ROBA-69412 format. One line per 8 residues: number of its first residue (from 1); their letters; for each residue x, y, z of C-alpha. Coordinates in Angstrom, 2 decimals. Layout:
// ROBA-69412
NUM) A) X:Y:Z ~ ...
This chain:
// ROBA-69412
1) MTLDLTAL) -0.15:-0.13:0.25 ~ 1.36:3.43:-1.05 ~ 0.06:6.76:0.10 ~ 0.23:10.21:-1.63 ~ 0.58:12.53:1.38 ~ -0.34:15.29:-0.82 ~ -3.46:14.22:-1.65 ~ -3.71:14.48:1.96
9) GWDADRAT) -2.25:18.01:2.52 ~ 1.20:18.04:2.58 ~ 2.91:20.62:1.12 ~ 5.82:22.94:0.59 ~ 5.37:24.62:3.75 ~ 4.93:21.93:5.91 ~ 7.63:20.61:4.04 ~ 10.63:23.04:5.51
17) HLDRRADH) 9.78:21.59:8.80 ~ 11.03:17.95:7.15 ~ 14.22:19.87:5.75 ~ 15.61:20.84:9.25 ~ 15.05:17.04:10.37 ~ 16.46:15.10:7.55 ~ 16.41:11.76:9.72 ~ 12.74:11.87:10.57
25) RPGRVARV) 9.51:11.23:8.17 ~ 6.14:12.84:7.67 ~ 2.73:11.50:8.44 ~ -0.44:12.15:9.29 ~ -2.18:11.03:12.76 ~ -5.48:9.16:11.34 ~ -6.40:8.36:15.28 ~ -4.67:8.30:18.76
33) DRGVCTVL) -6.06:5.16:20.98 ~ -4.38:5.83:24.58 ~ -0.91:8.00:23.76 ~ -0.63:5.13:20.57 ~ -0.84:6.85:17.12 ~ -1.74:5.31:14.07 ~ -0.19:7.63:11.61 ~ -0.35:7.68:7.29
41) CPAGPVRA) 2.84:7.28:5.66 ~ 3.79:6.96:2.30 ~ 4.51:3.43:2.93 ~ 1.41:2.89:4.47 ~ 0.07:3.33:8.07 ~ 2.67:2.76:10.81 ~ 2.08:2.56:15.01 ~ 3.88:5.36:16.60
49) SLGGGVLA) 4.42:6.23:20.35 ~ 4.72:9.27:21.96 ~ 8.64:10.94:22.02 ~ 10.19:12.73:24.69 ~ 9.46:16.13:23.15 ~ 6.27:15.44:22.70 ~ 5.43:14.15:26.20 ~ 7.52:17.34:27.61
57) AAARDLTA) 5.38:19.99:25.14 ~ 2.27:18.36:27.07 ~ 3.26:18.47:30.32 ~ 2.99:22.22:30.03 ~ 0.05:22.13:27.77 ~ -2.04:18.92:27.09 ~ -3.38:20.72:23.64 ~ 0.29:19.99:22.50
65) LPCAGDWV) -0.56:16.13:22.53 ~ -0.95:14.94:18.87 ~ -4.50:14.29:17.47 ~ -6.40:13.37:14.46 ~ -5.68:15.67:11.42 ~ -2.17:16.66:12.85 ~ 0.98:16.65:10.24 ~ 3.87:14.81:12.40
73) LLATWPDG) 7.52:14.08:11.75 ~ 8.41:10.25:13.35 ~ 11.80:8.88:14.18 ~ 12.36:4.85:13.62 ~ 14.66:3.27:16.28 ~ 17.53:0.70:15.55 ~ 15.60:-1.32:17.69 ~ 12.49:-1.33:15.82
81) PVTVETVL) 9.89:0.89:17.80 ~ 8.76:4.44:15.91 ~ 8.17:7.72:17.86 ~ 6.32:10.69:17.24 ~ 8.98:13.45:17.61 ~ 7.26:16.42:16.42 ~ 3.64:17.71:16.29 ~ 4.12:20.41:13.07
89) PRRTALVR) 2.27:23.78:13.78 ~ -1.73:23.57:13.67 ~ -3.32:25.77:10.77 ~ -6.69:25.10:12.36 ~ -7.52:23.04:15.63 ~ -10.97:22.64:16.92 ~ -10.54:23.13:20.83 ~ -13.40:22.36:23.43
97) RTAGKDAS) -13.21:22.53:27.25 ~ -11.91:19.61:29.09 ~ -14.72:18.14:31.69 ~ -12.11:18.70:34.49 ~ -11.57:21.21:36.61 ~ -7.86:22.66:35.18 ~ -9.63:24.77:32.44 ~ -7.82:23.42:30.36
105) GQVLAANL) -8.64:22.68:26.18 ~ -8.86:19.19:24.34 ~ -8.27:19.35:20.48 ~ -10.86:17.81:18.89 ~ -9.20:17.74:15.70 ~ -6.48:19.53:13.64 ~ -5.54:20.81:10.38 ~ -9.42:21.10:8.98
113) DTAAVIEP) -10.21:22.93:5.80 ~ -13.75:22.73:6.43 ~ -15.42:21.69:9.48 ~ -19.36:20.75:9.35 ~ -21.99:20.69:11.94 ~ -23.68:17.89:11.22 ~ -27.79:18.15:12.77 ~ -30.30:15.32:11.54
121) VHPTPDAA) -33.68:16.88:10.63 ~ -35.44:14.10:12.83 ~ -36.82:14.14:15.30 ~ -36.30:18.21:15.10 ~ -32.84:20.04:14.27 ~ -31.57:21.80:18.25 ~ -31.17:25.62:17.32 ~ -28.98:26.21:20.33
129) RIERLLSL) -26.61:22.98:19.60 ~ -26.20:24.42:16.25 ~ -25.05:28.14:17.50 ~ -22.79:26.38:19.92 ~ -20.87:24.40:17.44 ~ -21.21:26.89:15.16 ~ -18.93:29.14:17.37 ~ -16.29:26.16:18.09
137) VHESGAEP) -15.85:26.02:14.04 ~ -15.76:29.53:13.96 ~ -12.81:29.61:16.82 ~ -11.24:27.21:14.86 ~ -10.38:28.84:11.80 ~ -11.66:26.37:9.37 ~ -14.25:26.82:6.98 ~ -17.54:26.63:8.48
145) LVVLTKAD) -20.75:24.44:6.92 ~ -23.84:23.35:8.36 ~ -25.14:19.69:6.88 ~ -28.45:18.66:7.80 ~ -28.73:15.01:7.61 ~ -31.50:12.38:7.20 ~ -33.07:14.65:4.49 ~ -35.24:11.43:3.26
153) LAADPAAV) -36.85:12.30:6.46 ~ -38.29:15.63:6.05 ~ -40.95:16.50:3.65 ~ -39.49:19.96:2.83 ~ -35.41:19.70:3.66 ~ -35.19:22.75:1.45 ~ -37.54:24.72:3.98 ~ -35.87:23.34:7.07
161) ARQLAELA) -32.37:24.63:5.62 ~ -33.88:27.92:4.74 ~ -34.74:28.26:8.06 ~ -31.85:27.24:9.87 ~ -29.95:29.55:7.61 ~ -31.13:32.46:9.78 ~ -29.07:30.98:12.81 ~ -25.91:30.56:10.41
169) PGVPVLPV) -25.15:34.18:9.35 ~ -22.94:33.43:5.84 ~ -22.64:30.04:6.28 ~ -24.25:27.50:3.77 ~ -26.97:24.77:5.32 ~ -26.82:21.96:3.11 ~ -29.48:18.68:3.40 ~ -28.50:15.84:2.40
177) SAERGTGL) -29.27:11.99:2.84 ~ -26.66:9.72:2.90 ~ -29.25:6.75:2.63 ~ -30.28:8.19:-0.93 ~ -27.02:9.38:-2.14 ~ -29.05:12.87:-2.35 ~ -27.36:16.48:-1.70 ~ -23.38:15.04:-1.93
185) APLRRHVA) -22.44:16.71:-4.38 ~ -21.76:20.58:-2.51 ~ -20.27:18.72:-0.26 ~ -17.85:16.86:-2.29 ~ -15.58:19.84:-3.15 ~ -14.73:20.33:0.29 ~ -13.11:16.82:0.36 ~ -10.85:17.66:-2.92
193) PGRTLGLL) -7.40:16.91:-3.25 ~ -5.14:18.42:-0.32 ~ -8.37:19.46:1.45 ~ -9.81:17.73:4.68 ~ -13.55:17.54:6.00 ~ -14.43:17.56:9.16 ~ -17.79:16.72:10.49 ~ -18.92:17.21:14.47
201) GPSGAGKS) -22.35:16.37:16.15 ~ -24.26:14.53:17.97 ~ -24.61:10.72:18.41 ~ -26.98:9.49:15.90 ~ -26.73:12.40:13.55 ~ -25.51:10.13:10.66 ~ -21.87:11.55:10.79 ~ -20.53:8.05:10.00
209) SLVNALAG) -23.01:7.23:7.09 ~ -21.79:10.81:5.48 ~ -18.66:9.10:5.65 ~ -19.52:5.98:4.17 ~ -21.11:7.90:1.50 ~ -18.22:10.32:0.52 ~ -15.33:7.96:0.78 ~ -17.60:5.23:-1.32
217) AAVMPTQA) -17.13:2.35:0.83 ~ -17.95:1.04:4.26 ~ -14.78:2.40:6.30 ~ -16.97:3.46:9.46 ~ -19.54:1.93:11.42 ~ -22.85:2.72:11.75 ~ -26.15:2.22:13.85 ~ -29.74:3.62:13.50
225) IRRVDGKG) -30.98:5.91:16.16 ~ -33.67:4.50:18.88 ~ -36.97:4.93:17.34 ~ -38.69:5.63:20.64 ~ -37.00:9.14:20.94 ~ -34.83:9.70:18.04 ~ -31.66:9.35:19.82 ~ -28.53:8.70:19.01
233) RHTTTWRA) -26.25:5.98:19.94 ~ -22.08:6.45:20.32 ~ -21.38:4.30:17.40 ~ -17.72:6.08:17.16 ~ -16.03:6.48:20.20 ~ -12.61:7.89:18.39 ~ -11.61:10.39:16.03 ~ -10.53:9.13:12.67
241) LVPVPGGG) -8.88:10.61:9.97 ~ -10.59:8.90:6.38 ~ -8.54:9.22:3.10 ~ -10.90:9.67:0.14 ~ -10.19:8.29:-2.87 ~ -9.34:10.92:-5.55 ~ -7.36:12.77:-2.71 ~ -8.89:14.35:0.46
249) AVLDTPGV) -9.88:13.14:3.58 ~ -12.93:13.39:5.86 ~ -12.32:13.25:9.63 ~ -15.04:11.89:11.85 ~ -15.63:12.85:15.10 ~ -17.22:10.96:18.33 ~ -21.03:12.23:19.13 ~ -19.79:14.30:21.94
257) RAVGLLDG) -22.46:14.94:24.28 ~ -21.25:18.20:25.64 ~ -19.07:20.86:24.12 ~ -17.76:23.54:26.55 ~ -16.22:26.89:25.04 ~ -13.01:27.53:25.88 ~ -11.39:30.88:24.69 ~ -14.30:31.85:21.73
265) ATGLDRAF) -14.75:35.32:21.59 ~ -14.27:35.86:18.06 ~ -16.03:32.51:17.21 ~ -19.07:33.54:19.29 ~ -19.25:37.34:17.38 ~ -19.08:35.50:14.17 ~ -21.55:32.85:15.04 ~ -23.74:35.56:15.99
273) ADIAELAT) -22.98:38.25:13.37 ~ -26.49:39.28:13.09 ~ -26.51:40.59:16.96 ~ -22.84:41.97:16.35 ~ -24.23:43.98:13.58 ~ -26.69:45.11:15.72 ~ -24.39:46.30:18.24 ~ -23.00:48.17:16.29
281) GCRYADCA) -25.95:50.68:16.22 ~ -26.07:51.25:20.03 ~ -25.43:54.91:21.30 ~ -23.04:53.48:23.57 ~ -19.76:51.32:22.33 ~ -19.63:49.63:25.55 ~ -23.21:49.19:25.46 ~ -24.78:46.22:27.79
289) HDAEPACA) -28.12:45.76:25.62 ~ -29.76:46.04:28.98 ~ -31.38:49.30:30.24 ~ -29.18:51.51:28.47 ~ -31.15:54.33:25.96 ~ -30.98:53.98:22.00 ~ -30.08:50.54:22.15 ~ -30.41:49.09:18.89
297) VRDALDSG) -30.23:45.17:20.43 ~ -33.21:46.07:22.86 ~ -34.93:47.52:20.01 ~ -34.81:44.70:17.44 ~ -36.23:42.51:20.62 ~ -39.03:44.55:21.23 ~ -39.75:44.55:17.53 ~ -39.27:40.69:17.34
305) ALPARRWE) -36.36:41.52:14.17 ~ -34.29:39.42:16.91 ~ -35.98:35.96:18.26 ~ -35.78:36.00:22.32 ~ -34.43:32.34:21.81 ~ -31.42:33.60:19.55 ~ -30.93:36.33:22.11 ~ -30.77:34.03:25.64
313) SWRRLQRE) -28.47:31.36:23.42 ~ -25.89:34.64:22.76 ~ -26.51:35.79:26.55 ~ -25.56:31.94:28.06 ~ -22.62:31.60:25.68 ~ -21.56:35.17:26.64 ~ -21.20:34.30:30.32 ~ -20.00:31.00:29.80
321) LAYESGRR) -16.75:32.31:27.96 ~ -16.97:34.90:30.50 ~ -16.93:32.28:33.47 ~ -14.23:30.07:31.38 ~ -11.71:33.64:30.64 ~ -11.99:34.40:34.65 ~ -10.96:30.46:35.59 ~ -8.09:30.84:33.15
329) AARVAAER) -6.66:33.98:34.46 ~ -7.20:33.00:38.23 ~ -5.26:29.53:37.28 ~ -2.56:31.38:35.56 ~ -1.82:34.02:38.53 ~ -1.71:30.53:40.97 ~ 0.76:28.91:38.25 ~ 2.91:31.31:38.91
337) RGGWRGGR) 2.63:31.58:42.59 ~ 2.93:27.82:43.03 ~ -0.45:27.54:43.84 ~ -2.43:25.52:41.63 ~ -3.27:21.89:42.77 ~ -5.06:19.54:40.04 ~ -7.84:22.55:39.18 ~ -7.64:23.64:42.86
345) RRTGRPAT) -6.64:26.95:44.26 ~ -4.38:26.20:47.27 ~ -7.41:27.37:49.39 ~ -8.64:23.80:48.48 ~ -11.74:25.49:47.03 ~ -12.50:23.80:43.53 ~ -13.20:26.07:40.53 ~ -16.89:24.58:39.37
353) PPTPGAL) -17.82:25.19:35.22 ~ -21.25:25.79:34.05 ~ -22.66:22.94:32.68 ~ -22.23:23.26:28.22 ~ -24.84:22.76:26.32 ~ -25.76:18.93:26.04 ~ -25.37:17.60:23.11
């Protein structure tokens, strides 16, 4: 088996890192299992453990650990083992807040050219979930998409797409049916040679079925949603990069139950571009959109031009980001004083984060 790395996105800029380490070879991480990486290389996939430099970097910042989508440099030792020695700089990264108390992040996927928020039309699309995930995608640097799966179950999927487009200013909303193979053409251009499409959404949304449809083969396991409540089961429990015939790749992520925002002020502004635009019309630049006079946002709420549900969603995410910003500041200050212990200040008082939106 041979693999053309340029079809997966290897280019001259990334090759400059290899020029400085001629004794290493490049590859792209397809998946990570308990610290062991499956890396796609020209001669085929190899299994590699983590080298000392990578472990040292991860001790300072867990986001330095390799993840699916990363480009890495490998070393092969005389007695046979292969290690990941370098994680090349990421051009984009989907980072969510970890569930722990240390105000840190977890990289879900790296080097995505396009990241699609996957939402099923059945039983009912979750507007708040779409907004939250779009904030994450916008912050990642990848091109955002919204993909409505199981479109064959909707009487008028185009109408659903038009309705949800109001939640995604400037973002294409594509209804597709992997079951029938319809609506895939606009999506395929995001899986062109050298490009990677990432899929992010809840269990049962049809991500694995979409990967199989784009790859033209059953490369990911699938499982039907429960008929009783329409909820999905966790079929994929690991992130996997899947090369697509003809070039390009799709990265499937597990159906995460919750995605906490870590540092997404820019992403939030882009996901809620309509509110950000309204805010420019307020009399005061620091308007809190509460009781200030001549507030364009309050005027839009009063007239119904801005739905109350969307406003509350924005406020909830703003509060979450403000909370996380405070936690990070406290952690950094405590680390400088030597007083941070596994998510607790020296007083022993735990930092309790708000619960992120359930997926």
